[in-house]
C-alpha positions as semicolon CSV with decimal commas, in nm:
position;residue;x (nm);y (nm);z (nm)
1;M;3,784;-1,249;-2,448
2;G;3,524;-1,215;-2,728
3;D;3,588;-1,003;-3,037
4;V;3,511;-0,631;-2,995
5;L;3,202;-0,566;-3,207
6;W;3,121;-0,207;-3,103
7;T;3,316;0,073;-2,944
8;P;3,164;0,380;-2,781
9;P;3,193;0,697;-2,988
10;A;3,459;0,948;-2,879
11;D;3,192;1,194;-2,761
12;V;2,987;0,937;-2,566
13;L;3,010;1,136;-2,243
14;Q;2,873;1,447;-2,417
15;R;2,586;1,259;-2,574
16;S;2,477;1,011;-2,307
17;R;2,269;1,035;-1,988
18;I;2,547;0,867;-1,788
19;G;2,773;1,144;-1,908
20;D;2,522;1,400;-1,778
21;Y;2,516;1,214;-1,443
22;L;2,897;1,216;-1,417
23;R;2,903;1,592;-1,488
24;W;2,632;1,641;-1,226
25;L;2,837;1,443;-0,965
26;R;3,143;1,667;-0,985
27;P;3,003;1,992;-0,840
28;R;2,741;1,828;-0,613
29;R;2,945;1,546;-0,468
30;G;3,304;1,639;-0,551
31;L;3,343;1,305;-0,728
32;E;3,523;1,226;-1,053
33;F;3,576;0,885;-1,204
34;R;3,832;0,784;-1,469
35;N;3,623;0,490;-1,597
36;Y;3,316;0,286;-1,541
37;A;3,497;0,043;-1,310
38;G;3,569;0,328;-1,067
39;L;3,211;0,451;-1,082
40;W;3,073;0,101;-1,024
41;Q;3,309;0,043;-0,730
42;W;3,190;0,361;-0,564
43;S;2,824;0,275;-0,631
44;V;2,848;-0,056;-0,445
45;T;3,085;0,059;-0,169
46;D;2,908;0,379;-0,060
47;L;2,547;0,270;-0,104
48;P;2,389;0,570;0,076
49;A;2,589;0,817;-0,135
50;F;2,509;0,644;-0,465
51;W;2,137;0,583;-0,417
52;G;2,095;0,926;-0,258
53;S;2,256;1,072;-0,576
54;V;2,005;0,880;-0,791
55;W;1,718;1,022;-0,586
56;E;1,852;1,375;-0,618
57;H;1,970;1,355;-0,983
58;F;1,631;1,237;-1,105
59;D;1,446;1,482;-0,875
60;V;1,229;1,225;-0,697
61;I;0,913;1,383;-0,558
62;A;0,875;1,309;-0,189
63;H;0,548;1,401;-0,021
64;T;0,737;1,343;0,301
65;P;1,117;1,362;0,280
66;P;1,329;1,071;0,402
67;T;1,525;1,087;0,724
68;G;1,811;0,903;0,562
69;V;1,905;0,673;0,273
70;L;1,984;0,333;0,417
71;A;1,877;0,282;0,775
72;D;1,978;-0,081;0,786
73;A;2,192;-0,264;0,525
74;T;2,119;-0,613;0,659
75;M;1,992;-0,867;0,406
76;P;1,717;-0,960;0,413
77;G;1,543;-0,663;0,560
78;A;1,742;-0,363;0,439
79;R;1,552;-0,039;0,509
80;W;1,574;0,227;0,238
81;F;1,473;0,593;0,264
82;P;1,296;0,565;0,601
83;G;1,014;0,812;0,657
84;A;0,978;0,898;0,284
85;T;0,640;0,893;0,117
86;L;0,597;0,899;-0,264
87;N;0,404;0,739;-0,547
88;Y;0,549;0,543;-0,843
89;A;0,263;0,640;-1,079
90;E;0,320;1,008;-1,016
91;H;0,674;0,980;-1,144
92;V;0,579;0,779;-1,452
93;L;0,307;1,030;-1,545
94;R;0,543;1,325;-1,493
95;M;0,700;1,217;-1,826
96;P;0,996;1,463;-1,815
97;G;1,080;1,624;-2,147
98;L;0,748;1,531;-2,312
99;A;0,486;1,783;-2,414
100;D;0,111;1,709;-2,373
101;D;0,074;1,628;-2,741
102;D;0,385;1,408;-2,771
103;P;0,307;1,038;-2,830
104;V;0,400;0,834;-2,526
105;V;0,228;0,495;-2,589
106;L;0,234;0,336;-2,936
107;A;0,040;0,009;-2,934
108;Y;0,039;-0,256;-3,206
109;G;-0,114;-0,603;-3,225
110;Q;-0,305;-0,856;-3,423
111;T;-0,643;-0,803;-3,261
112;R;-0,712;-0,442;-3,352
113;A;-0,566;-0,145;-3,536
114;P;-0,265;0,048;-3,396
115;Q;-0,335;0,297;-3,121
116;T;-0,140;0,600;-3,004
117;L;-0,178;0,782;-2,672
118;T;-0,026;1,127;-2,619
119;A;0,106;1,228;-2,278
120;A;-0,214;1,422;-2,211
121;Q;-0,434;1,131;-2,323
122;L;-0,249;0,883;-2,100
123;R;-0,290;1,113;-1,796
124;E;-0,661;1,159;-1,881
125;Q;-0,724;0,784;-1,910
126;V;-0,545;0,715;-1,579
127;R;-0,749;0,994;-1,416
128;R;-1,077;0,841;-1,532
129;V;-0,988;0,477;-1,445
130;A;-0,857;0,579;-1,102
131;A;-1,187;0,749;-1,037
132;G;-1,367;0,435;-1,161
133;L;-1,168;0,219;-0,921
134;R;-1,258;0,454;-0,637
135;R;-1,626;0,413;-0,725
136;L;-1,573;0,035;-0,695
137;G;-1,439;0,095;-0,344
138;V;-1,069;0,039;-0,415
139;T;-0,844;0,191;-0,151
140;A;-0,474;0,171;-0,061
141;G;-0,363;-0,187;-0,005
142;D;-0,645;-0,351;-0,208
143;R;-0,535;-0,580;-0,488
144;V;-0,647;-0,525;-0,848
145;A;-0,581;-0,806;-1,093
146;G;-0,547;-0,770;-1,470
147;Y;-0,605;-1,075;-1,702
148;A;-0,511;-0,878;-2,009
149;P;-0,247;-0,858;-2,276
150;N;0,016;-0,592;-2,354
151;I;-0,234;-0,322;-2,452
152;P;-0,293;0,035;-2,338
153;E;-0,581;-0,060;-2,108
154;T;-0,349;-0,287;-1,902
155;Y;-0,096;-0,006;-1,867
156;V;-0,363;0,249;-1,769
157;L;-0,505;0,003;-1,514
158;M;-0,165;-0,049;-1,355
159;L;-0,098;0,324;-1,323
160;A;-0,450;0,399;-1,197
161;T;-0,429;0,118;-0,939
162;T;-0,090;0,224;-0,809
163;S;-0,185;0,594;-0,809
164;L;-0,436;0,495;-0,533
165;G;-0,179;0,301;-0,335
166;A;-0,358;-0,021;-0,431
167;V;-0,155;-0,320;-0,545
168;F;-0,149;-0,439;-0,907
169;S;-0,097;-0,793;-1,039
170;S;-0,121;-0,913;-1,398
171;C;-0,138;-1,246;-1,575
172;A;-0,119;-1,271;-1,955
173;P;-0,440;-1,417;-2,104
174;E;-0,254;-1,714;-2,249
175;F;-0,219;-1,834;-1,885
176;G;-0,469;-2,111;-1,814
177;T;-0,717;-2,105;-1,529
178;R;-0,499;-2,309;-1,289
179;S;-0,196;-2,090;-1,354
180;V;-0,394;-1,775;-1,276
181;T;-0,574;-1,903;-0,969
182;D;-0,251;-2,046;-0,825
183;R;-0,121;-1,689;-0,830
184;W;-0,424;-1,483;-0,739
185;Q;-0,573;-1,701;-0,466
186;Q;-0,262;-1,611;-0,269
187;I;-0,316;-1,235;-0,293
188;E;-0,701;-1,226;-0,286
189;P;-0,783;-0,947;-0,531
190;T;-1,101;-0,747;-0,493
191;V;-1,126;-0,634;-0,855
192;L;-1,061;-0,833;-1,173
193;V;-1,021;-0,667;-1,513
194;A;-1,020;-0,914;-1,799
195;V;-1,036;-0,933;-2,177
196;D;-1,291;-1,152;-2,357
197;G;-1,012;-1,292;-2,576
198;Y;-0,745;-1,198;-2,826
199;R;-0,594;-1,294;-3,157
200;Y;-0,264;-1,478;-3,184
201;G;-0,159;-1,428;-3,541
202;D;-0,475;-1,493;-3,737
203;K;-0,621;-1,728;-3,472
204;P;-0,897;-1,595;-3,243
205;V;-0,866;-1,714;-2,883
206;D;-1,183;-1,686;-2,673
207;R;-1,110;-1,655;-2,298
208;R;-1,461;-1,602;-2,159
209;A;-1,477;-1,951;-2,012
210;E;-1,141;-1,903;-1,840
211;V;-1,251;-1,569;-1,701
212;A;-1,568;-1,726;-1,560
213;A;-1,362;-2,005;-1,399
214;I;-1,114;-1,755;-1,253
215;R;-1,401;-1,548;-1,107
216;A;-1,557;-1,862;-0,955
217;A;-1,228;-1,953;-0,793
218;L;-1,169;-1,613;-0,634
219;P;-1,421;-1,550;-0,348
220;S;-1,241;-1,229;-0,264
221;L;-1,363;-1,057;-0,581
222;R;-1,618;-0,781;-0,541
223;H;-1,617;-0,652;-0,897
224;T;-1,524;-0,768;-1,248
225;V;-1,458;-0,541;-1,543
226;T;-1,458;-0,675;-1,900
227;I;-1,255;-0,531;-2,185
228;P;-1,427;-0,623;-2,516
229;Y;-1,094;-0,677;-2,697
230;L;-1,158;-0,977;-2,916
231;D;-1,513;-0,869;-2,998
232;P;-1,540;-0,492;-2,968
233;A;-1,897;-0,508;-3,097
234;S;-2,015;-0,701;-2,795
235;P;-2,222;-0,511;-2,537
236;D;-1,989;-0,307;-2,315
237;A;-2,170;-0,417;-1,997
238;P;-2,182;-0,788;-2,056
239;G;-2,422;-0,883;-1,779
240;P;-2,412;-1,233;-1,627
241;V;-2,112;-1,452;-1,706
242;A;-2,188;-1,816;-1,660
243;A;-1,930;-2,036;-1,491
244;P;-1,819;-2,340;-1,692
245;S;-1,997;-2,672;-1,637
246;G;-1,906;-2,824;-1,303
247;V;-1,772;-2,491;-1,156
248;A;-1,978;-2,339;-0,879
249;P;-2,029;-1,965;-0,937
250;G;-1,850;-1,747;-0,685
251;P;-2,003;-1,435;-0,532
252;A;-1,866;-1,218;-0,817
253;A;-2,010;-1,429;-1,095
254;D;-2,342;-1,250;-1,115
255;G;-2,235;-0,982;-1,361
256;A;-1,962;-0,748;-1,474
257;I;-1,928;-0,392;-1,590
258;G;-1,751;-0,284;-1,906
259;W;-1,422;-0,095;-1,943
260;A;-1,608;0,209;-2,079
261;E;-1,809;0,231;-1,758
262;L;-1,494;0,205;-1,546
263;A;-1,334;0,481;-1,752
264;A;-1,645;0,700;-1,770
265;A;-1,617;1,081;-1,777
266;T;-1,571;1,236;-1,438
267;D;-1,462;1,567;-1,284
268;E;-1,246;1,398;-1,022
269;P;-0,887;1,527;-1,041
270;L;-0,584;1,304;-1,090
271;T;-0,428;1,263;-0,750
272;F;-0,158;1,038;-0,610
273;T;-0,178;0,872;-0,273
274;P;0,151;0,913;-0,087
275;V;0,278;0,581;0,039
276;P;0,592;0,469;0,226
277;F;0,897;0,385;0,018
278;D;0,844;0,010;0,066
279;H;0,467;0,013;0,020
280;P;0,357;-0,271;-0,217
281;L;0,347;-0,155;-0,580
282;Y;0,280;-0,482;-0,763
283;V;0,313;-0,852;-0,712
284;L;0,515;-1,060;-0,965
285;Y;0,549;-1,434;-0,952
286;S;0,816;-1,697;-0,987
287;S;0,751;-1,947;-1,270
288;G;0,583;-2,191;-1,031
289;T;0,725;-2,491;-1,218
290;T;0,787;-2,699;-0,903
291;G;0,513;-2,572;-0,671
292;L;0,296;-2,269;-0,606
293;P;0,441;-1,958;-0,770
294;K;0,610;-1,733;-0,518
295;P;0,423;-1,401;-0,490
296;I;0,709;-1,151;-0,504
297;V;0,611;-0,807;-0,365
298;H;0,787;-0,505;-0,511
299;G;0,773;-0,160;-0,355
300;H;0,701;0,184;-0,498
301;G;1,033;0,346;-0,412
302;G;1,267;0,058;-0,490
303;I;1,122;-0,002;-0,834
304;L;1,117;0,367;-0,914
305;L;1,485;0,429;-0,824
306;E;1,604;0,108;-0,993
307;H;1,419;0,176;-1,318
308;L;1,530;0,543;-1,329
309;K;1,888;0,429;-1,290
310;M;1,872;0,141;-1,536
311;L;1,665;0,301;-1,810
312;A;1,850;0,632;-1,811
313;L;2,207;0,556;-1,713
314;H;2,244;0,204;-1,867
315;H;1,997;0,201;-2,158
316;D;2,048;0,575;-2,220
317;L;1,676;0,635;-2,268
318;G;1,509;0,973;-2,258
319;P;1,297;1,223;-2,448
320;G;1,293;1,146;-2,818
321;D;1,335;0,771;-2,766
322;R;1,083;0,500;-2,849
323;F;1,146;0,200;-2,629
324;F;1,022;-0,147;-2,728
325;W;1,060;-0,485;-2,561
326;F;0,879;-0,789;-2,685
327;T;0,705;-0,919;-2,374
328;T;0,371;-1,027;-2,237
329;T;0,212;-0,900;-1,916
330;G;0,320;-1,225;-1,750
331;W;0,692;-1,142;-1,768
332;M;0,879;-0,887;-1,557
333;M;1,009;-0,723;-1,874
334;W;0,660;-0,572;-1,912
335;N;0,699;-0,400;-1,578
336;F;1,046;-0,284;-1,682
337;L;0,926;-0,157;-2,022
338;V;0,634;0,043;-1,887
339;S;0,856;0,252;-1,658
340;G;0,994;0,413;-1,977
341;P;0,791;0,738;-1,950
342;A;0,950;0,801;-1,604
343;V;1,269;0,889;-1,794
344;G;1,085;1,066;-2,079
345;A;1,084;0,778;-2,327
346;A;0,780;0,676;-2,527
347;I;0,699;0,304;-2,509
348;V;0,600;0,067;-2,791
349;L;0,358;-0,214;-2,701
350;F;0,298;-0,531;-2,905
351;D;0,035;-0,801;-2,851
352;G;0,038;-1,102;-3,076
353;N;0,248;-1,376;-3,240
354;P;0,597;-1,248;-3,318
355;G;0,630;-1,511;-3,590
356;H;0,316;-1,410;-3,784
357;P;0,322;-1,385;-4,076
358;D;0,696;-1,444;-4,031
359;L;0,982;-1,352;-3,797
360;G;1,021;-1,018;-3,967
361;E;0,702;-0,894;-3,794
362;L;0,872;-0,724;-3,498
363;W;1,143;-0,566;-3,714
364;R;0,872;-0,417;-3,940
365;L;0,702;-0,296;-3,622
366;A;1,030;-0,123;-3,526
367;E;1,023;0,065;-3,856
368;A;0,655;0,157;-3,827
369;S;0,694;0,287;-3,473
370;G;1,030;0,458;-3,512
371;T;1,173;0,238;-3,237
372;T;1,513;0,356;-3,113
373;Y;1,569;0,075;-2,863
374;F;1,456;-0,275;-2,952
375;G;1,445;-0,542;-2,682
376;A;1,366;-0,912;-2,716
377;S;1,458;-1,246;-2,568
378;A;1,778;-1,423;-2,670
379;P;1,578;-1,721;-2,802
380;Y;1,390;-1,483;-3,035
381;L;1,711;-1,334;-3,173
382;L;1,858;-1,685;-3,221
383;A;1,538;-1,795;-3,397
384;C;1,579;-1,506;-3,639
385;R;1,937;-1,606;-3,698
386;K;1,847;-1,968;-3,755
387;A;1,573;-1,869;-4,002
388;G;1,830;-1,675;-4,207
389;L;1,646;-1,349;-4,146
390;V;1,823;-1,025;-4,229
391;P;1,618;-0,762;-4,042
392;K;1,786;-0,464;-4,210
393;D;1,670;-0,600;-4,544
394;V;1,306;-0,632;-4,438
395;A;1,272;-0,304;-4,248
396;D;1,432;0,041;-4,231
397;L;1,606;0,029;-3,894
398;S;1,793;0,357;-3,930
399;A;1,635;0,496;-3,610
400;L;1,762;0,203;-3,408
401;R;2,058;0,275;-3,179
402;G;2,018;0,004;-2,920
403;V;1,921;-0,366;-2,907
404;G;1,859;-0,549;-2,581
405;S;1,865;-0,923;-2,514
406;T;1,764;-1,117;-2,206
407;G;1,569;-1,425;-2,090
408;A;1,864;-1,659;-2,163
409;P;2,233;-1,617;-2,232
410;L;2,305;-1,483;-2,584
411;P;2,606;-1,664;-2,730
412;A;2,882;-1,504;-2,933
413;E;2,725;-1,609;-3,262
414;G;2,405;-1,426;-3,158
415;F;2,608;-1,110;-3,107
416;A;2,774;-1,152;-3,442
417;W;2,436;-1,199;-3,615
418;V;2,299;-0,877;-3,468
419;Y;2,590;-0,670;-3,591
420;A;2,592;-0,833;-3,936
421;N;2,220;-0,839;-3,991
422;V;2,056;-0,569;-3,778
423;G;2,311;-0,288;-3,778
424;D;2,679;-0,233;-3,714
425;R;2,646;0,113;-3,543
426;L;2,405;0,021;-3,265
427;Q;2,490;-0,095;-2,914
428;L;2,386;-0,449;-2,828
429;Q;2,321;-0,493;-2,455
430;S;2,284;-0,842;-2,320
431;L;2,148;-0,830;-1,965
432;S;2,043;-1,066;-1,691
433;G;1,850;-1,020;-1,371
434;G;1,510;-1,150;-1,284
435;T;1,156;-1,123;-1,159
436;D;1,307;-1,120;-0,813
437;V;1,459;-0,773;-0,860
438;C;1,253;-0,660;-1,163
439;T;1,564;-0,538;-1,345
440;G;1,900;-0,649;-1,483
441;F;2,184;-0,656;-1,236
442;V;2,435;-0,723;-1,511
443;G;2,405;-0,557;-1,848
444;G;2,550;-0,283;-2,071
445;V;2,638;0,084;-2,045
446;P;2,705;0,340;-2,318
447;T;3,066;0,394;-2,210
448;L;3,186;0,033;-2,250
449;P;3,258;-0,165;-2,571
450;V;3,061;-0,473;-2,674
451;H;3,253;-0,803;-2,673
452;A;3,095;-1,101;-2,848
453;G;2,919;-1,338;-2,610
454;E;2,981;-1,112;-2,308
455;I;2,762;-0,903;-2,075
456;A;2,954;-0,578;-2,053
457;C;2,939;-0,500;-1,683
458;R;2,776;-0,526;-1,344
459;A;2,508;-0,259;-1,309
460;L;2,555;0,043;-1,090
461;G;2,453;-0,028;-0,733
462;A;2,453;-0,404;-0,791
463;K;2,734;-0,575;-0,601
464;V;2,741;-0,895;-0,802
465;E;3,016;-1,151;-0,734
466;A;3,101;-1,505;-0,838
467;R;3,162;-1,751;-0,557
468;S;3,344;-2,081;-0,567
469;A;3,215;-2,401;-0,411
470;D;3,369;-2,306;-0,072
471;G;3,205;-1,962;-0,083
472;T;3,507;-1,746;-0,166
473;P;3,485;-1,476;-0,438
474;V;3,656;-1,569;-0,768
475;V;3,750;-1,377;-1,080
476;G;3,795;-1,543;-1,414
477;E;3,639;-1,865;-1,287
478;L;3,287;-2,007;-1,299
479;G;3,107;-1,940;-0,978
480;E;2,772;-1,906;-0,811
481;L;2,612;-1,563;-0,878
482;V;2,556;-1,377;-0,554
483;I;2,473;-1,020;-0,458
484;T;2,654;-0,915;-0,148
485;A;2,500;-0,575;-0,076
486;P;2,133;-0,474;-0,079
487;M;1,956;-0,318;-0,379
488;P;1,644;-0,101;-0,332
489;S;1,449;-0,321;-0,581
490;M;1,499;-0,641;-0,393
491;P;1,152;-0,760;-0,287
492;V;0,993;-0,603;0,017
493;G;0,885;-0,961;0,087
494;F;0,659;-1,242;-0,033
495;W;0,285;-1,202;0,003
496;N;0,145;-1,372;0,315
497;D;0,491;-1,458;0,450
498;P;0,469;-1,264;0,779
499;D;0,788;-1,401;0,934
500;G;0,984;-1,390;0,608
501;A;1,061;-1,764;0,616
502;R;0,978;-1,827;0,245
503;Y;1,176;-1,519;0,142
504;R;1,487;-1,622;0,337
505;E;1,464;-1,977;0,205
506;A;1,442;-1,850;-0,154
507;Y;1,758;-1,635;-0,152
508;F;1,953;-1,645;0,176
509;D;1,968;-2,004;0,299
510;V;2,293;-2,098;0,123
511;Y;2,494;-1,786;0,219
512;P;2,339;-1,615;0,526
513;G;2,319;-1,242;0,462
514;V;2,411;-1,284;0,096
515;W;2,165;-1,311;-0,195
516;R;2,219;-1,631;-0,394
517;H;2,049;-1,590;-0,728
518;G;2,078;-1,940;-0,876
519;D;2,290;-1,873;-1,189
520;W;2,645;-1,967;-1,285
521;I;2,852;-1,662;-1,373
522;T;3,207;-1,588;-1,473
523;I;3,334;-1,234;-1,411
524;N;3,655;-1,143;-1,589
525;E;3,918;-0,892;-1,480
526;R;3,757;-0,618;-1,691
527;G;3,426;-0,671;-1,512
528;G;3,263;-0,839;-1,809
529;C;3,029;-1,123;-1,732
530;V;2,922;-1,451;-1,890
531;I;2,623;-1,641;-1,751
532;T;2,617;-2,010;-1,834
533;G;2,291;-2,136;-1,702
534;R;2,106;-2,212;-1,380
535;S;2,318;-2,343;-1,097
536;D;2,037;-2,577;-0,993
537;A;2,065;-2,738;-1,337
538;T;2,440;-2,767;-1,326
539;L;2,623;-3,043;-1,511
540;N;2,903;-3,179;-1,301
541;R;3,122;-3,430;-1,483
542;G;3,430;-3,554;-1,302
543;G;3,430;-3,259;-1,065
544;V;3,404;-3,003;-1,350
545;R;3,100;-2,783;-1,348
546;L;2,953;-2,721;-1,690
547;G;2,693;-2,459;-1,777
548;T;2,404;-2,550;-2,003
549;A;2,407;-2,236;-2,218
550;E;2,714;-2,335;-2,410
551;F;2,564;-2,676;-2,489
552;Y;2,257;-2,512;-2,644
553;S;2,471;-2,263;-2,837
554;V;2,654;-2,546;-3,016
555;V;2,370;-2,798;-3,054
556;E;2,107;-2,547;-3,171
557;S;2,343;-2,397;-3,427
558;L;2,302;-2,718;-3,630
559;D;2,049;-2,682;-3,909
560;E;1,885;-3,012;-3,811
561;V;1,818;-2,911;-3,446
562;V;1,529;-2,682;-3,357
563;D;1,553;-2,703;-2,977
564;S;1,729;-2,905;-2,707
565;V;1,755;-2,973;-2,339
566;V;2,047;-3,137;-2,149
567;V;2,050;-3,290;-1,801
568;H;2,310;-3,461;-1,591
569;L;2,210;-3,758;-1,372
570;E;2,454;-3,798;-1,089
571;D;2,602;-4,130;-0,989
572;D;2,527;-4,212;-0,622
573;E;2,859;-4,391;-0,602
574;G;3,063;-4,092;-0,705
575;G;3,114;-4,173;-1,072
576;A;3,077;-3,944;-1,370
577;G;2,699;-4,006;-1,394
578;E;2,510;-3,975;-1,720
579;L;2,482;-3,679;-1,952
580;L;2,157;-3,697;-2,151
581;L;2,074;-3,469;-2,444
582;F;1,727;-3,442;-2,588
583;V;1,677;-3,276;-2,926
584;V;1,385;-3,145;-3,122
585;L;1,458;-3,183;-3,493
586;A;1,342;-2,991;-3,799
587;E;1,020;-3,113;-3,948
588;G;1,052;-3,446;-4,129
589;L;1,384;-3,543;-3,970
590;T;1,453;-3,848;-3,757
591;L;1,746;-3,889;-3,524
592;D;1,987;-4,156;-3,648
593;D;2,342;-4,262;-3,565
594;E;2,490;-4,032;-3,827
595;L;2,326;-3,726;-3,674
596;R;2,420;-3,844;-3,319
597;K;2,783;-3,859;-3,436
598;K;2,757;-3,511;-3,587
599;V;2,619;-3,363;-3,263
600;A;2,890;-3,536;-3,057
601;R;3,162;-3,417;-3,297
602;E;3,046;-3,058;-3,281
603;L;3,036;-3,061;-2,899
604;R;3,378;-3,223;-2,875
605;T;3,532;-2,979;-3,122
606;A;3,365;-2,659;-2,998
607;L;3,373;-2,734;-2,626
608;S;3,548;-3,047;-2,489
609;P;3,518;-3,426;-2,465
610;R;3,344;-3,376;-2,127
611;H;3,057;-3,210;-2,313
612;V;2,980;-3,515;-2,529
613;P;2,651;-3,671;-2,406
614;D;2,631;-4,036;-2,308
615;E;2,300;-4,059;-2,491
616;I;2,111;-3,840;-2,741
617;H;1,736;-3,882;-2,784
618;Q;1,471;-3,718;-3,004
619;V;1,161;-3,558;-2,848
620;R;0,881;-3,361;-3,001
621;A;0,916;-3,057;-2,774
622;V;1,124;-2,916;-2,488
623;P;0,916;-2,813;-2,185
624;R;0,914;-2,436;-2,135
625;T;0,760;-2,190;-1,895
626;L;0,500;-1,941;-2,013
627;S;0,786;-1,695;-2,053
628;A;0,966;-1,948;-2,276
629;K;1,244;-2,058;-2,033
630;K;1,364;-2,421;-2,058
631;L;1,281;-2,650;-1,768
632;E;1,593;-2,853;-1,701
633;V;1,526;-2,920;-1,335
634;P;1,177;-3,070;-1,378
635;V;1,308;-3,286;-1,664
636;K;1,587;-3,405;-1,438
637;K;1,340;-3,486;-1,160
638;I;1,116;-3,688;-1,391
639;L;1,414;-3,880;-1,520
640;T;1,510;-3,973;-1,167
641;G;1,165;-4,112;-1,093
642;V;0,979;-3,816;-0,948
643;P;0,610;-3,833;-1,053
644;V;0,532;-3,561;-1,308
645;D;0,273;-3,391;-1,080
646;R;0,545;-3,347;-0,818
647;A;0,822;-3,256;-1,063
648;A;0,640;-2,972;-1,232
649;A;0,327;-2,762;-1,194
650;T;0,194;-2,824;-1,538
651;G;-0,022;-2,507;-1,533
652;A;0,298;-2,301;-1,537
653;L;0,414;-2,460;-1,861
654;A;0,349;-2,328;-2,211
655;N;0,344;-2,691;-2,335
656;P;0,270;-2,933;-2,049
657;E;0,216;-3,218;-2,294
658;S;0,592;-3,209;-2,361
659;L;0,653;-3,381;-2,023
660;T;0,487;-3,702;-2,147
661;A;0,790;-3,810;-2,353
662;F;1,022;-3,771;-2,055
663;T;0,792;-3,966;-1,829
664;A;0,774;-4,246;-2,086
665;F;1,153;-4,240;-2,121
666;A;1,198;-4,268;-1,744
667;Q;0,959;-4,560;-1,729
668;R;1,142;-4,744;-2,013
669;R;1,476;-4,694;-1,836
670;A;1,332;-4,821;-1,511
671;R;1,198;-5,135;-1,685
672;D;1,528;-5,194;-1,858
673;E;1,716;-5,163;-1,532
674;D;1,477;-5,406;-1,361
675;T;1,528;-5,653;-1,645
676;S;1,906;-5,622;-1,628
677;V;1,903;-5,674;-1,249
678;G;1,675;-5,977;-1,289
């Protein structure tokens, strides 16, 4: 059990939204719960009662009321709220508790000056852009693609698209042409909205050539809209956009209109197309590191209910809050962030380099925006810790009452750093979930204390369990993370997967009828959770399964080590195999025997002798996805002889050149083995 770093205030139930919900449940449902554990157990045992209460408590607007809550609980294929019609954008733009002149979008970046949209201005912009999309012929079911950063236009576009019942999909503009076309060729968008470029820190990045190549590769496109973001002085209607040399122009490459034309003044009212509960809302994508990215389709109703529950009851967000999460439009946390107004919270957007001019940038942004809830990735928080940053010394964080961490496990020392250097009165919520469900299914809640290195609880309505190798549930032991009851925000399917074969293969092949997520988790008797890495990257030494997260926590705490990746190569004859650790060192350092001994000593002392690698090697970079996740499995494949083009889809990597070192290493090992055999 980790040290208790924060305890809920005595009046938490009087001051929190989950307290409001519990008081609401008593007269309307005749239910009373002594603690969170009892509430959670009810929420995953009586699914129709719980999710029906979420619908009613948050006053979901149904154009056609549902005939029930859960018509079929079978996974995959659970049918939620049959017969209901609604619209996600309508609920976001309702913005409960906010007046027309209240700020609801506060946007910051390194390309242009800060912008603020009030509630009335956001509705007006969505009204105009929805009318513009109608003029382009967009109707329910059409796909609209946004190649744009985390800026107000992208948000407006998403809401306008979904208000029509059309389907939205975004890629961050740092994605290269191949990464984008691998995603969008699958869904065949009819409209593309793209920026001309952006600034990352003080570096201008021109994306006009990439946009031209994307247009040429998408024959489904009927219209392209350009946002003059990098160069606002450029003509708003840019005219012909030439395809790069060697790329044949597609049918849409003969011109584009500007954002101002799309959002032109109009008398058309803001309306919302009623769609079925499971009507496609947007398409998110798996990382695509080992093949084509999976196009994960999320539905209007499932996302709405899940985000209402998570943002209000778990993150305690509502009117008066300013909610920030550092994310790009290529990560599901953007989709999670921008649901904030649905619970009455204003959202804070940031586009740029979080390390420019230094790692204090986002903390100063929190002060400038009055952020009350600050979310980031665990690697970002650990980078701040490693840099010796003390955020409370570089910014006034007195408004901050919550910090969120996701993207990777946050170790105990990361928790301790937040409480020592950010603030000791805020609640730190480490959460884990994924693109697959567009939420966190384990996280925090205002009524539970914070233990160092531990995720506080399983989220309401998320029946998460740990399973042993033989498939039985375990408590207090490392197991496979599974979800044994349906959640409304599970995908409605994969795009162009009519018989559901790809969907079943992704989540239900190992345990039929049970969602296998692909993480290792330990759930203790209190319900607290520790995730220790991907189960497909497991390290199995002598029959003992070891998670990768604890390796990184120890190794990367060393001043000399900037980054690391560890893989286990199994022995075909049943031996212990080989544990290989690759480290990226601080500038100017070279790995020598003394440093190898230090790393081994730290791992042996902090963890166990089983954690000591057989070999430690220096590399220049660790391969990461565009959302900064380490790629242990592709590295392992390369080291076992799989060609790099089959081991990883390089277009999905932030730094594909990093694979070269592992390829060279595998080739050297193969030559050495051949020599020894000879």
